[in-house]
N, C-alpha and C positions, 0 to 999 in steps of 0.2 A: 635280579629279579626273580619270582615267585614262578613255576610256570603257572601259566592261564589252567585253568581247570578242561574237561574232556566234554565235547558240546551232549553228551548223552549224560554226562552227569550233571551240566546246566539246569537239561530237560529235566535230570528227573525231581531236582532240585526246586525248578517251576513250579513238575508240578506237586509235589510237596501242599510250597505257599498259596498258589491258586483251592488247596483242597482244602487248609485250614483256612483262609479266608470265607472260601461258601459255607465252611463249619457256623463258623463264628457270625454269618448275614443267620446262617435258618436257626440259632441259638436267641439270635434275638430281636428275633423276625418281630414278635410286638411290638415293638419297639421304632418300627421303620414307616407305618404312616404320621409319627407324630412328628419323626424323624425332617420325613418326605411336608409335612405344613409345617413346619420351620422355612423347609427351602426353597414354598411357591411362597410363600408370605417373604424372606428377603427379598425371589425375585418379581413380587411385586408394587414392594416398594422399592427398588433400583431406580427404578426414574425418577422419583419423587428426591431420592439421594443425589445423584447426577444434575437436577435441576438447583436445588441450593449450593453444590458442590461447583457449580458454575459462579452461581451469581453473586453466592458470595466467598468469591476464590475462595474457598475453603480448603480444609484435606476430607479425602475420604471419611475418614473415620468424624473426624466435626460435623458433618453435613449429617450421618448415617446415626449418629450422635442425636440429631436436634430432627428426623425423620423419627427415630424407634420412641425414644421419649415423647415426644408429641401424636404419636399414635395413641399410647400410650394412654396418653392423660384425654385423655376421648376416649377413649375406652374404657375409663374406670369413670367419666361423669357423665354419660352419656346416661346407663341405668338411674343414675340419680336427678336427672333432668327429665327422660323420657317416663321412667318408671311408674309416679304420681299422677298421673294424669294418666296411663295408661290403666292402675289399680282403679279409679273411677271410671273408665268406662268397662271393665270388664265388670267391675257390679252392677253396671245397670244392663249390659248384658244378661249374666248372671241373673239378676233379677224378672227379664224379659224371658230369656230359659226358663225358667219356677211357671210365670204367668202357663206359658205356650202349656206346657208339659200340666197343668191342672185343667185348658180345658181338653185338651186330650185325652188327663185321664176318665174327664167327668164323658167324654162321647164313645171310648174303653168298656164304659162298668157296665154297659145290659151284651148278656152274648147276640153275638151277629149267630143267621143260620144264611146257607153260603152252601144253597141244594136243597139237600140232604145231611147235612153236616154240619155243626152247630161250633162254631170258637167262639172260644173266651179269649179276650184277652184281660181283663182287669187285673191283672198281678205285672201286667206287663212294662207299666209306669215304674209302681214300686218298686221293683230287679234292677229296672234301668237308672232310677235316684240312689237303690244300698249300692251298686258297679260303683257308677262316679264318681258316690262319695269314698269307696273305698280308694279309686286311682288317683285322690285330690290328698287324701288323707291315708298314711301309711296307717299296715296294723302294728301294733303293739309288734308280733312275732316278724315284720319286717323290718324290724329300724335299723336295728345292726347292719341287713344288709345292704341298707339305704349309705347309712354313714360311710359303711366300705369302699360303695362306687364313685361316693361326693370323695370322699381321701387321695384315690386314685383319679380324677379327676381335674382335682386343683392339678397330682404332681404330673401329671401330664400337658398340662396349660403350662406350667413352671417349667416344664425339658422341652414348646415348643420358645416361650417368648425369649431363654436363655438362647436357644437355637440361634432363633429367630436373629436374637441381637448378635449375637458374636459372627455369622453368615455373613451382616452386612457388614460389620467394622470390619473383618477379617480376610473375607476373601475373595485379593489381589492373594495377600500375604501363602496361605492353603492351595488356590491358583501355580505362585509361582512354584510351589513344593511342588506340589503332582506334578507338574509340569517338568521341574529338574528331577524328578524319581528314576527318567528316561537318560538313555545314550546322547550323548550332546551333537551327536545327528541326528537326533531322526526332534531334539527339541523343536526346531521353526514348525518344522511339520506339524506337532501338537498344536502348540501357540495359532498356528493358521486354523486348524480344524478348528479347534476353541473359537475360531472371531466367529464360522461360520455355523458353527453349532447355535451362539450369540448373539448371530442376529435370526437365527429359526427361532430358539421364543419370546426375542423380541418382536418379531413378526403376527405370535400367536397372540403376545401380549396386548399390540394394535388391534390384531382382527376381536379380542372380545367386546376393550371401549367400542369397536364401530359398532356391534353388538347390542351394544348395552342401551348403545344413544340410541338405536335399528331401533330397536324395541318396546323401550321406552315413550316416545311417540308414539307407537303404534297402539300399544293399549291405549295411553292416554288420550289418541285420540278416539278409537275403537267408545271407552266407555265414557268419552264426552256426548259423543252423539247419543250413545242410549240417555244418559240426564242420570251418569254420576256424578253425583254431591266427591268435590275434591278429587275427579281426573286425573289431574293434571299429577298431584305430588302421591299417584296410587299407578299412573302407569311410570314415574321416575321408580318408588321401589318396583315397582315387577320386575321393572327391565334389572333393576341394579340383583333382586331374589336370582335371577336367572342364571347370575354366573356358578351358585352355588346350584348344583345337578340334583336332582330330585328333592331334595327339602326345601327350595329356594322357590320352584315355582308352586309346592303346596300350600307353603304359607305367603304365597302371595297370593294367592285363588284363596284361601281360608280370610285373608284379611277382604278383600276385597266385597266378598257375599256379607262378612259380616258389617262392612256399612250399608249394601245393600239391604240389607233385612231393616238394619234401624232405621235408616234414611230414605229410604223409596225412591225413586225415581224424579227431578223433578220436572217433569213433562209428560212423562209416560203414565196415561188412565188405566196402570193394571196396578193390583195390587200387593209390600210389600215380600212377600215368597215368589209371585210369579217374576216382581223383577230379580229380582238372589238367581233365578236360573236362569233370563237371560244372562245377569251378568255371568256366569260361569260359564252359559253355552259361549258367549262371547268368546269369554277370556281361552279355552281349549281349544279352540277353534282355529288360532290365533296362536295356542302353544303348538297343535300339529305344525299349523301353515312353519313357525319356528324350529319343531325338531326336521320336518323332510325336506328343505327345504332350504331357508334363511339364514341355521345354523352350518350345516353342513359349505354349503354355498360360501359364505366370507371369509369361516375357518379355513378352509380350503386352497382358498385366494389367498390368506394374508399366511401359509404354508409352505403353500406350490405344491401342496397338494388335490386328487382328484377329489371332489363332492362324495361322489358315490362312496371312496374309501373312508372318506372322514367318517359318512354316518354312519359304513359297517361297524365301523371301529366306534364310533360313539355307539354304538347297540351294544354292541356285545357286549363291553366294558361295563353297561349299565347291569346285561344279564350276570357279571360274572364276578367284577368286582369291586362297584359298589360306588358314591359319590366322587369320594377321591382317582379312582381309577379314571372317568370320566372324566374328570378335570385337566387328568396330564395324558391320557394318553394319544389324545394329537400332536403334542409337540413332539410326544418320545420315541413317535417316530417317523416325525421329519427327521430326529436327531436320527433314528438306523437309518435313513434311506442314505443322510449328508456322511456318517461310516463308512453306508455297507457302499456308496461311489469314487470314497479312498482307496479306499481296501483293492476294490475291480484297479482301480487304477496301476496303483499297484502293482499287481498279479500282472497285468497286459503288457506293465513299464513304461506305461503313458507317464504325464502331466498329471500329477494329483488335482490341482487347483486350474481354473481355465486356462489365469494370466502366466501361467508359468508354464516353459519349454522344456520337453524333457531333456537332459543332456546329452550331443550326439559322440556314441564311445571310439574313440582313436583304437585304427586296426592297429595290431600291432606285427611288423613283420614274422612270416616263418623263416627260423637258423638253416632250415635244412635250403628253402629258397639262395643264401645268399652266395653262395659259391659260386651259379649258374651264373653264364654271362646277359644281359641285356638284351631284352629284345631289339632291334631294330639292327638296318644298314650296316654289313663289316667293310673295313677300310681297303681297298683294291690291291693287294699288293707288286708293287713296282715288275713290270716286265725283267727279266735274264737280262744282263747284261752293261746295265743300266746302272747308272754310279747318281747317289744323291745329290739333290745339288747344296752344294753349300751357298751359307746365307751369311 
């Protein structure tokens, strides 16, 4: 049998491995957001996989294939079913916008005097139309850049789809392989630690679903009170879109404002423009309530974190990390808390999990005390001259 490595050499090899892993992660850091997006997609679809696995009595691979291709077919078919109607609506919106710009150009054609200052805004609308046309139709010198960006986004989309598929179908084997890397005596703790982290992420998913339901009801009820047409559908879309940080709330607000501009209120005696302002104001008020109170409370309760910590984490991640960081910051902090508690209990020699009892160490006797007489009363010697009695 070969002699085991010296502990100092083991730590040296471990340091080299960690340095190489850090260098590889830094080199492929551009690929981390798509891979994280794929992991989140597989995570959000995992309850559906479990549902089909239980109902159909099928293997995980079969259930994952069913869910993945159903979602993929929905994503492919959705643009072809919704896009024609949306193009017609977009054409109507562009016509209304052009009419509004024509009226505004007539108003701004004459210079205005503000005190002794003469303000001429006659060129504002033509320049605005030129900029809008350039934004919609790219210039010839920018065509190559647009093609490059489109090709790159298509490749990253393929990376996300393929990674999501393999994470959904082979996650069990990947998890067992990762746990198997650890020493055998540490593997039970790693499996239990994985279960605790899995509970955190499932709780976060449940919190997001509850948040979507509550927001959908609030937006639909508030918009129905002011007479917005299609308030129920718009409220549901706003609740779902709030799942996507930064982009989702803006898209929900834009959609509601467009409907308010085109349709007006069902019973409020105001113009369409003022009704659009009212609709946007109601949405912003509810969105602030969501950001300041509702979202931290629901998500904090779902992962057992203080709502103040959740609020600060979301705000800081918005300023520093962007939409993807906002989406994962709460469960990541809760995961760090689970791992930190485990390490703390291990360092203090306590049970790492609440339902485990730490092993009681068996005392080892000191060899130096083996020849010493045991404490206690000594036998009394027989008095001199007395013979021992025969039995």
